[in-house]
N, C-alpha and C positions, 0 to 999 in steps of 0.2 A: 504494500500500500504506500503510495507516495506521501511524503511528509506534509504537503499542502492539504491533501484530503484528510489526513489524520488530525491536523490542527483545526480544520473547519469542523470536523466531527466532534472533537473535544469541546470546542467553543459552543456548538449547538447543544451538546448534552449538558454543559454547565448552565447555559441560559435556560434550557428546558427544566433543569432541576430547580433553578432559582424561581422561575415562574410557577412551578409545581408547588414548592413550599409556600410561596405567596398565596396561591389559590387555597391551599389547605388552611393557612392561618385565617384567611378571609372567611372561609366556610365555617371555621370554628367560631369566629367572632359573630357571624350571623346566627349560628345555633345558640350562642350564649346571650344574645340580645334580650330575650324575655327575662332571663334571670337577672341580668344587670339592671333592667328597668325596675323590677320589683324590689331589688336590694336598694337601689337609689331612692325609691319612694319611701321605703322603711327608714332609711337614714335621714331623709329630709323631714319626715314626720317626727322623728325622735329629737332632732336638733332645732326644730322650729320653735320659736317662743309661743307660749299658749296665747290663744286669741283673747283680746281684752273682753272682760265681762261687761255687759251693758247694764247700766243702772236704770231702774225704773224711774220715770219722772215723778217727782214728788207731787202728790195730789194735795194741794192746799186750797181746796175749794174749786172754783170754776170761773166762769165769766162773771157771775154775779158778785163774787167776793173780789174779783179783780177790779170791777167798776166801783165797788164800794171803797177799796183802798185808794183808787185814784181820786175819788171825791173827797176823802178825808185829808189827803195830802194837799188839796187845794189846786189841783190841776184841772 
């Protein structure tokens, strides 16, 4: 076998092996995507600060008492 053909064959095999490994890693990443998403969601839920609690508005009467307060203050 001529040296030129052997060099071309070795280069082709090396490129094929490189892209084959790249393809396997890509397929592994695609297979692990659902696991990564669920783990990421769990981590974000654990590290997120708790939502602020809403305070109920103080019921100090209504429209009638408001207008009475306004009249007493002289407005």
